[in-house]
TORLUMZA-891223 format. One record per residue (C-alpha): residue number from 1; residue in one letter; x, y, z. Coordinates in pm, 1 decimal. Example, Ala and Ser with C-alpha at 12.3 -4.5 7.8 and 13.67 -1.06 7.14 Angstrom:
<recs>
{k: 1	r: A	u: 1230.0	v: -450.0	w: 780.0}
{k: 2	r: S	u: 1367.0	v: -106.0	w: 714.0}
</recs>
This chain:
<recs>
{k: 1	r: M	u: -1610.5	v: -11.5	w: -2413.5}
{k: 2	r: A	u: -1315.1	v: 185.5	w: -2544.0}
{k: 3	r: D	u: -959.5	v: 62.9	w: -2495.2}
{k: 4	r: K	u: -794.1	v: 217.4	w: -2192.3}
{k: 5	r: Q	u: -499.7	v: 440.2	w: -2262.3}
{k: 6	r: E	u: -231.6	v: 333.6	w: -2012.8}
{k: 7	r: T	u: 3.3	v: 633.8	w: -1992.9}
{k: 8	r: P	u: 194.7	v: 780.9	w: -1696.6}
{k: 9	r: E	u: -81.3	v: 1044.4	w: -1664.6}
{k: 10	r: Y	u: -344.1	v: 770.3	w: -1666.6}
{k: 11	r: G	u: -158.9	v: 598.4	w: -1381.0}
{k: 12	r: I	u: -144.9	v: 918.7	w: -1174.6}
{k: 13	r: V	u: -517.2	v: 987.8	w: -1211.4}
{k: 14	r: K	u: -621.0	v: 625.2	w: -1159.7}
{k: 15	r: K	u: -413.7	v: 601.3	w: -839.5}
{k: 16	r: K	u: -577.6	v: 915.8	w: -697.1}
{k: 17	r: L	u: -926.9	v: 789.5	w: -788.1}
{k: 18	r: E	u: -856.3	v: 450.1	w: -630.4}
{k: 19	r: E	u: -753.3	v: 633.1	w: -313.6}
{k: 20	r: L	u: -1084.5	v: 822.2	w: -327.2}
{k: 21	r: K	u: -1278.3	v: 498.3	w: -381.4}
{k: 22	r: A	u: -1103.8	v: 337.2	w: -81.9}
{k: 23	r: G	u: -1239.4	v: 614.1	w: 139.9}
{k: 24	r: G	u: -931.5	v: 833.3	w: 155.6}
{k: 25	r: D	u: -965.0	v: 1172.3	w: 324.0}
{k: 26	r: I	u: -1010.9	v: 1358.1	w: -4.3}
{k: 27	r: D	u: -1246.0	v: 1646.7	w: -74.8}
{k: 28	r: I	u: -1384.1	v: 1701.6	w: -424.1}
{k: 29	r: I	u: -1408.1	v: 2072.3	w: -495.8}
{k: 30	r: F	u: -1593.4	v: 2213.1	w: -795.8}
{k: 31	r: R	u: -1446.8	v: 2533.2	w: -938.1}
{k: 32	r: E	u: -1696.5	v: 2802.5	w: -1036.3}
{k: 33	r: H	u: -1640.9	v: 2728.9	w: -1406.4}
{k: 34	r: A	u: -1726.0	v: 2360.1	w: -1351.5}
{k: 35	r: L	u: -2043.8	v: 2451.2	w: -1162.7}
{k: 36	r: E	u: -2150.5	v: 2678.3	w: -1448.5}
{k: 37	r: R	u: -2083.4	v: 2401.3	w: -1699.9}
{k: 38	r: C	u: -2280.8	v: 2149.9	w: -1491.9}
{k: 39	r: D	u: -2579.2	v: 2384.3	w: -1489.4}
{k: 40	r: R	u: -2551.4	v: 2467.2	w: -1858.3}
{k: 41	r: R	u: -2506.6	v: 2103.6	w: -1964.6}
{k: 42	r: A	u: -2756.9	v: 1950.1	w: -1719.9}
{k: 43	r: L	u: -2490.5	v: 1742.7	w: -1545.1}
{k: 44	r: D	u: -2550.4	v: 1639.0	w: -1185.6}
{k: 45	r: K	u: -2269.2	v: 1704.3	w: -935.2}
{k: 46	r: D	u: -2350.2	v: 1394.4	w: -729.6}
{k: 47	r: S	u: -2334.1	v: 1176.0	w: -1041.4}
{k: 48	r: L	u: -1993.2	v: 1320.5	w: -1126.9}
{k: 49	r: V	u: -1863.4	v: 1252.3	w: -775.6}
{k: 50	r: S	u: -1997.4	v: 897.6	w: -801.6}
{k: 51	r: L	u: -1823.2	v: 857.2	w: -1138.8}
{k: 52	r: L	u: -1491.2	v: 964.3	w: -985.0}
{k: 53	r: K	u: -1532.3	v: 685.8	w: -729.0}
{k: 54	r: H	u: -1532.2	v: 430.2	w: -1013.0}
{k: 55	r: P	u: -1176.0	v: 439.4	w: -1149.8}
{k: 56	r: E	u: -1252.9	v: 137.6	w: -1368.2}
{k: 57	r: K	u: -1456.0	v: 375.8	w: -1589.7}
{k: 58	r: L	u: -1148.6	v: 589.9	w: -1659.7}
{k: 59	r: I	u: -1047.6	v: 529.7	w: -2022.0}
{k: 60	r: R	u: -806.3	v: 807.0	w: -2116.5}
{k: 61	r: V	u: -603.7	v: 1090.0	w: -1961.7}
{k: 62	r: D	u: -420.6	v: 1377.3	w: -2128.8}
{k: 63	r: N	u: -183.2	v: 1601.7	w: -1936.6}
{k: 64	r: Q	u: -284.3	v: 1965.7	w: -1948.9}
{k: 65	r: D	u: -81.4	v: 2266.6	w: -1841.8}
{k: 66	r: E	u: -23.8	v: 2346.4	w: -1474.4}
{k: 67	r: G	u: -79.0	v: 1989.6	w: -1350.9}
{k: 68	r: K	u: -429.9	v: 1952.3	w: -1487.7}
{k: 69	r: F	u: -549.8	v: 1619.7	w: -1623.9}
{k: 70	r: K	u: -816.4	v: 1596.3	w: -1894.3}
{k: 71	r: S	u: -982.1	v: 1264.6	w: -1803.4}
{k: 72	r: W	u: -1233.2	v: 1060.9	w: -2005.4}
{k: 73	r: F	u: -1481.5	v: 835.1	w: -1824.2}
{k: 74	r: Q	u: -1694.7	v: 580.3	w: -2009.3}
{k: 75	r: L	u: -2068.9	v: 624.4	w: -1948.2}
{k: 76	r: S	u: -2197.8	v: 384.9	w: -2212.4}
{k: 77	r: G	u: -2096.1	v: 239.9	w: -2545.8}
{k: 78	r: R	u: -2175.1	v: 574.6	w: -2705.9}
{k: 79	r: Y	u: -2111.2	v: 846.1	w: -2447.1}
{k: 80	r: S	u: -1830.6	v: 952.4	w: -2219.1}
{k: 81	r: I	u: -1779.4	v: 1236.2	w: -1973.0}
{k: 82	r: V	u: -1465.5	v: 1448.5	w: -1991.7}
{k: 83	r: I	u: -1358.8	v: 1599.5	w: -1660.1}
{k: 84	r: T	u: -1056.8	v: 1823.6	w: -1624.3}
{k: 85	r: L	u: -906.9	v: 1755.7	w: -1281.4}
{k: 86	r: K	u: -636.0	v: 1919.0	w: -1076.3}
{k: 87	r: F	u: -486.0	v: 1762.2	w: -766.3}
{k: 88	r: N	u: -384.2	v: 1968.9	w: -466.5}
{k: 89	r: N	u: -309.2	v: 1711.8	w: -200.4}
{k: 90	r: P	u: -523.8	v: 1572.9	w: -69.3}
{k: 91	r: N	u: -804.5	v: 1736.2	w: -266.2}
{k: 92	r: I	u: -937.2	v: 1691.3	w: -618.2}
{k: 93	r: Y	u: -1050.5	v: 2003.7	w: -800.6}
{k: 94	r: I	u: -1293.5	v: 1976.0	w: -1089.5}
{k: 95	r: I	u: -1205.0	v: 2251.2	w: -1336.4}
{k: 96	r: T	u: -1456.2	v: 2178.3	w: -1614.5}
{k: 97	r: V	u: -1676.7	v: 1898.4	w: -1740.8}
{k: 98	r: Y	u: -1865.2	v: 1798.8	w: -2055.3}
{k: 99	r: K	u: -2031.2	v: 1500.7	w: -2216.9}
{k: 100	r: T	u: -1919.9	v: 1372.1	w: -2556.1}
{k: 101	r: S	u: -2015.5	v: 1100.8	w: -2801.8}
{k: 102	r: K	u: -1792.0	v: 855.3	w: -2986.1}
{k: 103	r: K	u: -1884.1	v: 1020.0	w: -3316.2}
{k: 104	r: W	u: -1742.1	v: 1354.9	w: -3205.4}
{k: 105	r: Q	u: -1440.5	v: 1194.8	w: -3038.1}
{k: 106	r: K	u: -1345.2	v: 1016.9	w: -3360.3}
{k: 107	r: Q	u: -1382.1	v: 1337.1	w: -3561.2}
{k: 108	r: A	u: -1165.4	v: 1527.1	w: -3313.1}
{k: 109	r: E	u: -895.5	v: 1258.4	w: -3315.0}
{k: 110	r: N	u: -896.7	v: 1220.1	w: -3697.2}
{k: 111	r: P	u: -987.3	v: 1557.6	w: -3851.0}
{k: 112	r: R	u: -1026.9	v: 1580.8	w: -4224.4}
{k: 113	r: R	u: -761.8	v: 1779.4	w: -4400.9}
</recs>
């Protein structure tokens, strides 16, 4: 499993997901773009909701503009799911989602010049 990136953004997202896991009164709302991406990429909404309820699978978070958090969740040794989240208390909005492999992640983090 990848090393977890403990940043302030990571802490914010992990805290919200732990609240969700504990049964907090939080709705998960899929934006139209996320629904389109789920259909296009054969990703199941229920599986994504289940993944959000497992904050221990969160491995990295990058802050995006307008309070959005690009969040990586470990699926296996090779694959992860990237979900862009936005919090509007008490709800969690899923903006977009995609699956990625370690090979592509490494290339994106260390591009050739």
